[in-house]
C-alpha positions as CSV (number, residue, x, y, z in Angstrom):
1,X,11.5,-11.0,-25.1
2,X,14.3,-10.8,-22.0
3,X,14.0,-12.5,-19.0
4,X,12.2,-9.8,-16.9
5,X,9.6,-9.7,-20.0
6,X,8.9,-13.7,-19.8
7,X,8.4,-13.4,-16.0
8,X,5.9,-10.8,-16.4
9,X,4.3,-12.4,-19.3
10,X,3.7,-15.5,-16.4
11,X,2.4,-12.9,-14.1
12,X,0.1,-12.2,-16.2
13,X,-1.0,-15.1,-17.5
14,X,-1.9,-15.9,-13.9
15,X,-4.9,-13.9,-14.3
16,X,-5.3,-12.5,-17.9
17,X,-5.4,-9.3,-18.9
18,X,-8.8,-8.3,-17.2
19,X,-8.2,-8.5,-13.4
20,X,-5.2,-5.8,-13.7
21,X,-7.1,-3.6,-15.2
22,X,-10.1,-3.4,-12.9
23,X,-8.4,-4.0,-9.8
24,X,-5.9,-0.8,-10.8
25,X,-9.1,1.1,-11.6
26,X,-11.1,-0.5,-8.4
27,X,-8.0,0.9,-6.0
28,X,-8.2,4.3,-7.6
29,X,-10.6,5.5,-5.8
30,X,-8.8,4.7,-2.7
31,X,-5.8,7.3,-3.7
32,X,-8.6,9.9,-4.4
33,X,-11.1,10.1,-1.4
34,X,-7.9,10.9,0.9
35,X,-6.6,14.0,-0.7
36,X,-10.4,14.7,-2.1
37,X,-12.1,14.7,1.2
38,X,-9.6,17.7,2.0
39,X,-10.2,19.7,-1.1
40,X,-14.3,19.0,-0.9
41,X,-14.5,19.9,2.6
42,X,-12.4,23.0,2.2
43,X,-14.3,24.6,-0.5
44,X,-17.9,23.6,1.0
45,X,-17.0,24.9,4.5
46,X,-13.8,27.5,3.7
47,X,-12.3,26.0,6.9
48,X,-8.5,24.5,6.3
49,X,-9.0,22.6,10.3
50,X,-12.4,21.2,9.2
51,X,-10.8,19.7,5.9
52,X,-7.9,18.4,8.0
53,X,-10.2,16.9,10.5
54,X,-12.3,15.0,7.9
55,X,-9.4,13.7,6.1
56,X,-7.5,12.7,9.7
57,X,-11.1,10.9,10.7
58,X,-11.1,8.7,6.7
59,X,-7.2,8.1,7.2
60,X,-8.4,6.7,11.0
61,X,-11.1,4.9,9.8
62,X,-9.0,2.7,7.2
63,X,-6.0,2.2,9.4
64,X,-8.7,0.6,11.9
65,X,-10.6,-1.3,9.8
66,X,-8.0,-2.3,7.2
67,X,-7.0,-5.5,8.9
68,X,-10.9,-5.9,9.5
69,X,-11.2,-6.3,5.7
70,X,-8.6,-8.6,5.2
71,X,-9.2,-11.1,8.1
72,X,-12.9,-11.5,6.6
73,X,-11.5,-12.3,3.3
74,X,-9.5,-14.7,4.8
75,X,-12.0,-16.2,6.8
76,X,-15.2,-16.2,4.4
77,X,-13.3,-15.8,0.6
78,X,-12.7,-12.2,-1.1
79,X,-16.0,-12.3,-3.4
80,X,-18.1,-11.4,-0.4
81,X,-16.2,-9.3,1.6
82,X,-14.8,-7.3,-1.8
83,X,-18.4,-6.6,-2.9
84,X,-20.1,-5.8,0.4
85,X,-17.2,-3.3,0.8
86,X,-17.1,-1.7,-2.3
87,X,-20.9,-1.0,-2.5
88,X,-20.8,0.0,0.9
89,X,-17.8,2.4,-0.1
90,X,-19.6,3.9,-2.9
91,X,-22.7,4.6,-0.5
92,X,-20.2,6.4,2.1
93,X,-18.5,8.3,-0.3
94,X,-21.7,9.6,-2.0
95,X,-23.1,10.3,1.7
96,X,-19.4,12.3,2.6
97,X,-20.1,14.5,-0.7
98,X,-23.8,15.1,-0.2
99,X,-23.2,16.0,3.8
100,X,-20.4,18.5,2.8
101,X,-22.5,20.0,0.2
102,X,-25.3,20.1,2.4
103,X,-23.0,22.0,4.4
104,X,-23.4,19.9,7.4
105,X,-22.1,20.9,11.2
106,X,-18.4,19.5,11.0
107,X,-18.4,16.5,13.4
108,X,-21.2,15.0,11.3
109,X,-18.9,15.3,7.9
110,X,-15.5,14.0,9.7
111,X,-17.6,11.1,11.1
112,X,-19.1,10.5,7.3
113,X,-15.5,11.0,6.1
114,X,-14.4,8.6,8.7
115,X,-17.4,6.1,7.6
116,X,-15.6,6.4,3.9
117,X,-12.6,5.1,5.0
118,X,-13.5,2.4,7.0
119,X,-15.3,1.0,4.3
120,X,-12.3,1.2,1.7
121,X,-12.2,-2.2,0.1
122,X,-8.5,-2.9,-0.1
123,X,-8.2,-3.9,-3.5
124,X,-4.8,-2.9,-3.8
125,X,-3.7,-5.7,-1.0
126,X,-6.2,-8.6,-1.6
127,X,-4.9,-8.2,-5.5
128,X,-1.6,-9.0,-3.9
129,X,-3.0,-11.7,-2.0
130,X,-4.9,-13.2,-4.6
131,X,-1.9,-13.0,-7.2
132,X,0.8,-14.9,-4.5
133,X,-2.2,-17.5,-3.9
134,X,-2.8,-18.2,-7.5
135,X,0.9,-18.0,-8.0
136,X,1.7,-20.7,-5.2
137,X,-1.0,-22.6,-6.7
138,X,0.5,-23.1,-9.8
139,X,3.7,-24.1,-8.4
140,X,5.3,-21.0,-9.7
141,X,8.7,-20.3,-8.8
142,X,9.9,-17.5,-6.2
143,X,10.7,-15.1,-9.0
144,X,7.7,-15.3,-10.2
145,X,6.0,-14.5,-7.0
146,X,8.8,-11.2,-6.5
147,X,7.4,-10.3,-9.7
148,X,3.8,-10.4,-8.3
149,X,4.5,-8.1,-5.8
150,X,6.5,-5.6,-7.7
151,X,3.6,-5.5,-10.3
152,X,1.0,-5.2,-7.6
153,X,3.3,-2.6,-6.0
154,X,3.8,-0.9,-9.2
155,X,0.1,-0.5,-10.1
156,X,-0.5,0.6,-6.4
157,X,2.6,3.7,-7.2
158,X,0.6,4.6,-10.3
159,X,-2.8,5.0,-9.0
160,X,-1.3,7.0,-5.6
161,X,0.4,9.4,-8.2
162,X,-2.8,9.4,-10.9
163,X,-5.4,9.8,-8.2
164,X,-4.7,13.1,-6.3
165,X,-3.6,14.4,-9.7
166,X,-7.1,13.3,-10.9
167,X,-8.4,15.6,-8.1
168,X,-6.6,18.5,-8.1
169,X,-7.7,18.7,-11.2
170,X,-11.2,18.5,-11.2
171,X,-10.9,20.7,-8.6
172,X,-9.4,23.7,-11.1
173,X,-11.5,22.9,-13.8
174,X,-15.1,21.9,-11.6
175,X,-15.4,21.2,-8.3
176,X,-14.1,18.1,-6.2
177,X,-17.3,17.1,-5.5
178,X,-17.6,15.8,-9.4
179,X,-14.0,13.7,-8.6
180,X,-15.3,12.0,-5.3
181,X,-19.0,11.1,-7.0
182,X,-16.7,9.7,-10.2
183,X,-14.6,7.9,-7.2
184,X,-17.9,6.2,-6.1
185,X,-19.0,4.9,-8.7
186,X,-15.8,3.1,-9.9
187,X,-15.8,2.1,-7.0
188,X,-19.2,0.5,-7.2
189,X,-18.2,-1.0,-10.4
190,X,-14.5,-2.1,-10.9
191,X,-14.8,-3.2,-7.0
192,X,-17.5,-5.0,-8.0
193,X,-15.8,-6.9,-10.7
194,X,-12.9,-6.8,-8.8
195,X,-15.0,-9.1,-6.4
196,X,-16.9,-11.5,-9.0
197,X,-13.8,-12.2,-11.5
198,X,-13.4,-15.8,-11.6
199,X,-9.9,-15.6,-10.1
200,X,-11.6,-14.9,-6.6
201,X,-11.9,-18.8,-6.1
202,X,-8.4,-19.1,-5.4
203,X,-8.8,-16.9,-2.4
204,X,-11.8,-19.3,-0.5
205,X,-10.4,-20.9,2.8
206,X,-10.3,-23.9,1.4
207,X,-8.3,-23.2,-1.5
208,X,-5.7,-21.4,0.6
209,X,-5.2,-23.1,3.1
210,X,-4.5,-26.8,1.2
211,X,-3.5,-26.4,-2.7
212,X,-5.5,-28.8,-5.1
213,X,-1.9,-30.9,-5.3
214,X,-1.0,-31.5,-1.5
215,X,-2.6,-33.9,0.8
216,X,-4.9,-32.4,3.4
217,X,-3.5,-30.0,6.6
218,X,-6.0,-31.2,8.8
219,X,-4.8,-29.3,11.8
220,X,-3.3,-25.9,10.1
221,X,-1.3,-23.7,12.7
222,X,-2.5,-20.1,12.0
223,X,-0.7,-18.4,14.4
224,X,0.9,-14.6,13.2
225,X,4.8,-15.1,13.8
226,X,6.7,-12.6,15.8
227,X,8.7,-11.9,12.9
228,X,6.1,-10.1,11.0
229,X,6.2,-6.9,13.6
230,X,9.5,-5.3,12.4
231,X,7.8,-5.8,8.9
232,X,4.8,-3.5,10.0
233,X,6.9,-0.8,11.6
234,X,9.2,-0.6,8.3
235,X,5.9,0.3,6.6
236,X,4.6,2.5,9.0
237,X,8.2,4.6,8.9
238,X,8.2,4.5,5.3
239,X,4.6,5.6,5.1
240,X,5.7,8.5,7.6
241,X,8.3,9.3,5.1
242,X,5.8,9.4,2.5
243,X,4.3,12.3,4.8
244,X,7.4,14.4,6.1
245,X,8.5,14.6,2.0
246,X,5.1,15.7,1.4
247,X,5.0,18.2,3.9
248,X,8.2,19.6,3.1
249,X,7.6,19.8,-0.4
250,X,4.2,21.5,-0.3
251,X,6.0,24.1,2.4
252,X,9.2,24.6,0.1
253,X,7.3,24.9,-2.9
254,X,4.6,27.6,-1.1
255,X,7.8,29.3,0.0
256,X,9.1,29.8,-3.7
257,X,5.5,30.6,-4.8
258,X,5.2,28.0,-7.0
259,X,2.7,26.1,-4.8
260,X,1.1,24.4,-7.6
261,X,4.3,22.6,-8.2
262,X,3.8,20.3,-5.2
263,X,1.9,17.7,-6.7
264,X,4.1,17.8,-9.6
265,X,6.9,17.2,-7.8
266,X,5.6,14.4,-6.0
267,X,4.4,13.2,-9.2
268,X,7.7,12.8,-10.2
269,X,9.0,10.6,-7.5
270,X,6.2,8.3,-7.8
271,X,7.0,8.3,-11.4
272,X,10.5,7.3,-10.8
273,X,8.9,4.7,-7.6
274,X,7.0,2.9,-9.9
275,X,10.1,2.4,-12.6
276,X,12.1,1.3,-10.0
277,X,9.4,-1.2,-8.9
278,X,9.0,-2.6,-12.2
279,X,12.6,-3.2,-12.6
280,X,13.0,-5.1,-9.1
281,X,11.9,-8.2,-11.4
282,X,15.6,-8.0,-13.3
283,X,17.6,-8.6,-9.5
284,X,18.9,-12.0,-9.7
285,X,17.1,-14.5,-7.5
286,X,20.7,-15.6,-5.1
287,X,20.3,-11.5,-3.6
288,X,18.1,-12.2,-0.7
289,X,15.3,-10.4,0.1
290,X,16.8,-9.7,3.6
291,X,20.0,-8.1,1.6
292,X,16.8,-6.1,-0.7
293,X,15.3,-5.1,2.2
294,X,18.8,-3.6,4.1
295,X,20.2,-1.9,0.6
296,X,16.8,-0.2,-0.1
297,X,16.6,1.2,3.3
298,X,20.6,2.5,3.2
299,X,19.4,4.0,-0.3
300,X,16.6,5.7,1.1
301,X,18.4,7.1,4.4
302,X,21.3,8.3,1.9
303,X,19.5,9.9,-0.7
304,X,17.2,11.8,1.3
305,X,20.1,13.4,3.3
306,X,20.4,15.7,-0.1
307,X,17.3,17.0,0.9
308,X,18.8,19.2,4.1
309,X,20.1,21.7,1.6
310,X,17.9,21.9,-1.5
311,X,16.1,25.7,-1.6
312,X,15.7,25.8,-5.3
313,X,12.4,24.3,-7.5
314,X,15.2,22.5,-10.1
315,X,17.3,21.4,-7.0
316,X,13.5,19.8,-5.3
317,X,12.7,17.7,-8.4
318,X,15.9,16.6,-9.1
319,X,16.4,14.9,-5.4
320,X,13.4,14.0,-5.0
321,X,13.0,11.9,-8.3
322,X,16.8,10.4,-7.3
323,X,15.1,9.8,-3.9
324,X,11.9,8.1,-5.6
325,X,14.5,4.8,-6.5
326,X,14.4,3.8,-3.2
327,X,10.4,3.4,-2.6
328,X,9.2,0.9,-4.4
329,X,12.2,-1.7,-4.0
330,X,11.5,-1.4,-0.1
331,X,7.6,-1.6,-0.4
332,X,7.9,-4.6,-2.7
333,X,10.9,-6.3,-0.6
334,X,8.9,-6.0,2.7
335,X,5.8,-7.6,1.4
336,X,7.8,-10.1,0.1
337,X,9.3,-10.8,3.3
338,X,5.8,-10.8,4.8
339,X,4.1,-12.9,2.5
340,X,6.9,-15.5,3.4
341,X,6.4,-14.9,7.0
342,X,2.6,-15.2,7.8
343,X,0.3,-18.2,7.6
344,X,-0.9,-18.3,4.0
345,X,-4.8,-18.9,5.9
346,X,-4.3,-15.3,7.2
347,X,-2.5,-13.6,4.0
348,X,-5.2,-11.3,3.1
349,X,-4.9,-9.9,6.3
350,X,-1.2,-9.6,6.8
351,X,-1.1,-7.3,3.5
352,X,-4.1,-5.3,4.9
353,X,-2.7,-4.6,8.0
354,X,0.8,-3.6,6.0
355,X,-0.9,-1.0,4.4
356,X,-2.9,0.7,7.0
357,X,0.6,0.5,8.8
358,X,1.6,2.5,5.7
359,X,-1.6,5.1,5.7
360,X,-1.2,5.6,9.8
361,X,2.4,6.4,9.4
362,X,2.1,9.0,6.7
363,X,-1.6,10.7,8.1
364,X,0.8,10.7,11.2
365,X,3.7,12.5,9.8
366,X,1.6,14.8,7.9
367,X,-0.2,16.3,10.4
368,X,3.2,16.3,13.0
369,X,5.9,17.3,9.7
370,X,3.4,20.2,8.6
371,X,3.3,21.6,12.1
372,X,7.1,21.8,12.1
373,X,7.2,23.2,8.9
374,X,4.9,25.5,9.1
375,X,7.0,26.5,13.0
376,X,10.6,26.2,11.3
377,X,10.2,26.1,7.7
378,X,10.6,23.2,4.9
379,X,14.2,21.7,6.7
380,X,12.5,20.7,9.5
381,X,9.9,18.4,7.8
382,X,13.1,17.0,5.6
383,X,15.2,16.1,8.8
384,X,12.2,14.4,10.0
385,X,12.2,12.5,7.0
386,X,15.7,11.7,7.3
387,X,15.4,10.7,10.9
388,X,12.1,8.8,10.1
389,X,14.7,6.5,7.2
390,X,17.6,5.9,9.5
391,X,14.9,4.1,11.9
392,X,13.4,1.9,9.0
393,X,17.1,1.3,8.1
394,X,18.2,0.3,11.9
395,X,15.4,-2.0,11.9
396,X,16.2,-3.6,8.4
397,X,19.6,-4.3,9.8
398,X,18.9,-5.3,12.9
399,X,15.8,-7.3,12.7
400,X,15.8,-11.1,11.5
401,X,12.5,-12.4,9.5
402,X,11.8,-15.8,9.4
403,X,10.1,-17.8,6.8
404,X,6.6,-19.1,7.6
405,X,7.3,-22.9,8.7
406,X,3.7,-23.9,7.9
407,X,1.2,-27.1,9.2
408,X,2.5,-29.4,11.2
409,X,2.8,-32.7,9.2
410,X,4.5,-35.4,7.7
411,X,4.8,-34.0,4.4
412,X,7.7,-31.0,3.7
413,X,6.5,-27.6,3.3
414,X,7.3,-27.0,-0.1
415,X,5.1,-30.1,-1.1
416,X,2.1,-28.6,0.6
417,X,3.0,-25.1,-0.4
418,X,4.3,-25.1,-4.4
419,X,6.9,-22.1,-4.2
420,X,7.7,-22.0,-0.8
421,X,11.2,-23.3,-0.2
422,X,11.9,-25.8,2.9
423,X,12.7,-24.6,6.3
424,X,16.4,-25.7,6.9
425,X,18.4,-25.5,9.9
426,X,20.0,-22.7,9.3
427,X,16.3,-20.8,8.6
428,X,15.4,-21.2,12.2
429,X,11.2,-21.2,13.1
430,X,9.9,-18.0,14.6
431,X,8.2,-17.9,17.2
432,X,3.9,-17.4,17.2
433,X,1.8,-15.4,19.2
434,X,-2.0,-15.7,18.4
């Protein structure tokens, strides 16, 4: 078994094989409800405007309440928070389906969509936080933590490729309501399974703040460093690039008379991104995260440029698939930098905020670039994607993310949190704010 295989084996050894399966199935509904709600309302109301309003309300609900879910999980542990939100989300999705099928007025259906978004249990980011907490508490080296983030990002990529595909298939074979009904059942069962898994104990506030092998830290500092803001901005821009590419792909396939190919093109990009994400475990540890971050943003910008001259379906498949190489490495690296930058006691909140930044950027970009593509053609959306990629590149080249310096105690940081590197004079402490 190669080094990469052994590292992934170490990651699975932290949780056992059941948790990754449950967390994957539990996050799959999140990937289906956005697209599914649009298809459902479009089918039941006959109005694309109503469908777009419902989908937008759902995204706003998720973006607004996502950080709150993370903060509650940090303060009270994941078990209770995920259990409550999973069951609430199942009820909200079922209510959205019932409201759409009953023909309720658009404002009420949009309100139900917002409730479905606001109650998303955010299993993806919380699974990241849980796996990192388990790795740190076990004293795992940084390469195992990095592989854990790679693994979780790959699960996200697969879910966000598979989810819309399943919804689209259900819409063709039967009705979008069936897909959303299955999503409600899945989040209730697998979300509860994720909440009740024994590893949830690793995210209790007392467990996160002080590892078992460490002396107690009586007054841990829990301020969020300012260096995390550029990271969130970078993720919002990546989400915007997702959205712009989605609008451009949809517009180009429609222009070519192959509208049904849009989902497959996007899936090809997602599959390549997932493969690249899994391969990140093979990157030597001596290559710093900041170097990886800058390389990924430069690659995303450069690889997006051929989209401006793509006018055929075959060319679109080729360019978009290659572009997928840059996506997961960027996500994984920025999540890794975020994990190092924030206090351990606020890790779930930070991961939830990062995910909300991606969702918010994508939703806004789809709305804006969709209109651009309708008016000026698919190239306009692709230009927007390249501009956004250039902005993300500028952030990566100019930002100086710093590692969290930890609670002020006499013990060195690496003695208190296994796996975290001690702060050396050349790694300046970030200024903090509440």
